[in-house]
C-alpha positions in Angstrom: -20.1 -1.2 -14.7 -17.0 0.9 -15.2 -17.2 4.5 -16.2 -15.2 5.1 -19.4 -12.8 8.1 -19.5 -10.4 9.4 -22.1 -6.8 8.6 -21.3 -4.3 11.4 -21.2 -1.2 10.9 -23.3 1.0 10.7 -20.2 -1.2 8.0 -18.6 -1.8 4.3 -19.4 -5.1 2.6 -18.7 -4.7 -0.8 -16.9 -7.2 -3.2 -15.5 -7.3 -5.8 -12.7 -9.6 -8.8 -12.0 -10.2 -9.6 -15.7 -11.1 -6.0 -16.5 -13.5 -5.5 -13.7 -11.3 -2.9 -12.0 -9.9 0.1 -13.9 -6.6 1.7 -12.9 -4.9 4.6 -14.7 -1.3 5.4 -13.8 1.5 7.6 -15.3 3.3 5.9 -18.1 6.7 7.3 -17.1 6.4 7.9 -13.4 5.9 5.5 -10.5 3.9 2.4 -11.4 2.5 -0.2 -9.0 3.8 -3.7 -8.9 3.0 -7.0 -7.2 3.8 -5.6 -3.7 0.8 -3.4 -3.8 -1.4 -6.3 -4.8 -0.1 -8.5 -2.0 -0.6 -5.7 0.5 -4.2 -5.2 -0.5 -4.9 -8.9 0.0 -2.9 -9.0 3.3 -5.2 -6.4 4.8 -8.6 -7.8 5.8 -10.9 -5.1 7.0 -14.3 -5.7 8.4 -17.5 -4.1 7.1 -18.0 -0.7 8.5 -14.3 0.0 9.1 -12.4 3.0 7.7 -9.1 2.3 6.0 -6.4 5.0 5.5 -4.0 4.3 2.6 -0.7 6.3 3.3 1.4 7.0 0.2 -1.4 5.8 -2.0 0.2 6.4 -5.3 -2.4 6.0 -8.1 -4.6 4.3 -5.6 -4.3 0.7 -6.6 -4.3 -0.7 -3.0 -7.4 1.4 -2.1 -9.1 0.3 -5.4 -8.5 -3.4 -4.7 -9.8 -3.0 -1.1 -12.9 -1.1 -2.3 -13.5 -3.8 -4.9 -13.0 -6.7 -2.5 -14.7 -5.2 0.6 -17.8 -3.2 -0.4 -18.6 -2.4 3.2 -15.5 -0.3 4.0 -14.7 3.4 3.6 -11.3 4.5 2.4 -9.1 7.6 2.6 -6.1 7.7 0.2 -3.3 10.1 1.1 -0.7 11.0 -1.6 1.9 13.7 -1.7 2.6 13.7 -5.4 0.0 15.9 -7.3 0.1 13.8 -10.4 -0.5 10.5 -8.5 -3.2 12.0 -6.4 -4.9 13.1 -9.6 -4.7 9.6 -11.0 -6.1 8.2 -7.7 -9.1 10.6 -7.8 -9.8 9.7 -11.4 -9.5 6.0 -10.7 -12.1 6.4 -7.9 -14.5 8.1 -10.3 -13.9 5.6 -13.1 -14.8 2.7 -10.8 -17.7 4.5 -9.1 -16.0 4.5 -5.7 -16.2 8.2 -5.0 -18.9 7.6 -2.3 -16.4 5.4 -0.4 -13.0 6.5 -1.5 -11.8 10.0 -0.5 -8.4 11.3 -1.9 -6.4 13.7 0.2 -3.4 15.4 -1.5 -0.7 16.0 1.1 2.5 14.9 2.7 2.3 12.3 5.5 4.7 14.4 7.5 1.8 16.9 7.8 -0.7 14.2 8.8 -2.1 16.3 11.6 -3.1 19.0 9.1 -4.7 16.4 6.8 -6.8 14.0 8.9 -8.3 13.9 12.4 -6.5 11.8 15.1 -7.7 8.3 15.8 -10.1 8.5 12.8 -9.7 5.0 11.3 -9.6 1.3 12.3 -7.0 0.3 9.7 -4.0 1.7 7.8 -2.3 0.2 4.7 1.1 1.5 3.6 3.6 0.8 0.9 6.4 3.2 1.9 9.6 3.9 -0.2 12.0 1.0 0.2 15.3 2.7 -0.6 17.2 4.3 2.2 18.2 7.9 1.9 21.7 8.2 0.3 22.0 4.6 -0.7 21.3 2.6 -3.9 20.8 3.8 -7.4 18.4 6.7 -7.8 15.9 6.8 -10.7 16.3 9.8 -13.0 12.5 10.1 -13.0 11.5 12.4 -10.0 8.2 10.7 -9.4 9.8 7.2 -9.3 12.6 8.5 -7.2 10.2 10.0 -4.6 8.1 6.8 -4.5 11.1 4.4 -4.2 13.6 6.3 -2.0 13.3 8.2 1.2 14.2 11.5 -0.2 11.2 13.1 1.5 9.2 11.0 3.9 10.9 8.1 5.7 9.6 4.9 7.1 9.6 6.5 10.5 7.3 9.3 9.1 4.9 6.7 7.7 4.8 4.8 11.0 4.2 8.0 13.0 1.4 9.0 10.6 -0.2 5.5 11.0 -0.1 5.8 14.8 -1.7 9.2 14.6 -4.7 8.2 12.5 -5.3 4.8 14.1 -7.8 4.3 16.9 -6.6 2.3 20.0 -6.2 -1.3 19.0 -6.4 -0.4 15.3 -4.3 -2.3 12.8 -1.6 -1.1 10.3 -0.5 -3.3 7.4 2.9 -2.5 5.8 4.7 -4.0 2.9 8.5 -3.3 2.9 11.9 -4.5 1.8 12.8 -7.7 3.7 16.4 -6.4 3.9 15.2 -3.4 5.9 12.7 -5.2 8.0 14.6 -4.5 11.3 14.2 -0.8 10.6 10.5 -1.1 10.0 9.9 -3.1 13.1 11.9 -0.6 15.2 10.0 2.4 13.7 6.6 0.8 14.4 7.5 0.0 18.0 8.8 3.5 18.7 5.2 4.8 18.1 3.5 2.0 20.0 2.5 0.0 16.9 3.3 -3.5 18.1 4.1 -6.0 15.2 1.7 -8.9 15.5 1.8 -10.7 12.1 4.8 -11.2 9.8 4.9 -12.9 6.4 8.0 -13.0 4.2 7.6 -12.9 0.4 10.0 -14.9 -1.8 10.2 -14.7 -5.6 10.3 -18.5 -5.7 11.1 -21.5 -3.5 14.8 -21.4 -2.6 15.2 -17.6 -3.1 15.9 -15.2 -0.3 13.0 -13.2 0.9 12.6 -9.9 -1.0 9.5 -8.4 0.8 8.0 -8.5 4.2 4.3 -8.1 5.0 3.8 -6.8 8.6 0.6 -6.2 10.5 0.9 -4.1 13.7 -1.6 -3.3 16.4 -1.7 0.1 18.2 -0.9 -0.4 21.9 -0.9 -4.2 21.4 0.9 -6.7 23.5 4.3 -8.3 22.6 3.5 -11.4 20.6 4.4 -12.0 16.9 2.9 -14.6 14.7 5.1 -15.6 11.8 3.1 -17.0 8.8 4.4 -19.5 6.2 6.4 -17.9 3.4 4.6 -16.6 0.3 6.1 -17.5 -3.1 5.3 -15.2 -6.0 6.3 -17.8 -8.6 6.2 -21.6 -8.6 9.8 -21.7 -9.7 12.5 -19.5 -11.2 11.2 -18.0 -14.5 7.9 -19.9 -13.9 4.2 -19.0 -13.6 2.6 -17.3 -10.7 2.1 -19.5 -7.6 -1.4 -20.7 -7.0 -1.8 -18.2 -4.1 -0.6 -15.1 -6.1 -2.6 -16.2 -9.2 -5.7 -16.2 -7.0 -5.0 -12.5 -6.1 -5.7 -11.6 -9.8 -9.0 -13.4 -10.1 -12.4 -11.7 -9.6 
């Protein structure tokens, strides 16, 4: 049963899984989208594992993992104070505080925030926009979440390598156009890409996102999964697979 909380004027209360999961997020700042939902379903932790969510935002990926995998513990790391607050409130609202710890801090200071080799899994939805390129949002929170004005994909990869135990797994969702940069960043810190799945808006469209799972100190072997389509057709309904991600 969800714990009810008054919503602040600057926040909006949203739900997932037909109202079974509560998620508050800033009305004007960074708001989660389908990429976070896909990442949460791409990660498949085992019972007893600890998952660290780097750049957690309002905590939606951690919340979905906590809901779908009741046997895992989670640590959500978020640099933006407002988003970290939302994440902590969401953990309380869904009665996950015994399994979901929120750490406010910059991933570039990961050594000051978490112990080394302290988890079996990492999930990460880093900013897609490259520093100095593309249109910047006038909203500071959205700009920080979407563009590498502060932490870069290399910083997130290094943080993942630091907290992962040997043979631990890191799951990333990233821009398909910048996939080479992500793969290079992962390999530089001995996170070997093992699984790749490209995400397309609909059949016939170019890939827009890439889901990547890497193993710390893993061998060189990459499994490329079939493409994932968000919609059945252009301007159509969700594909069967994506629609299933929203059901309890």
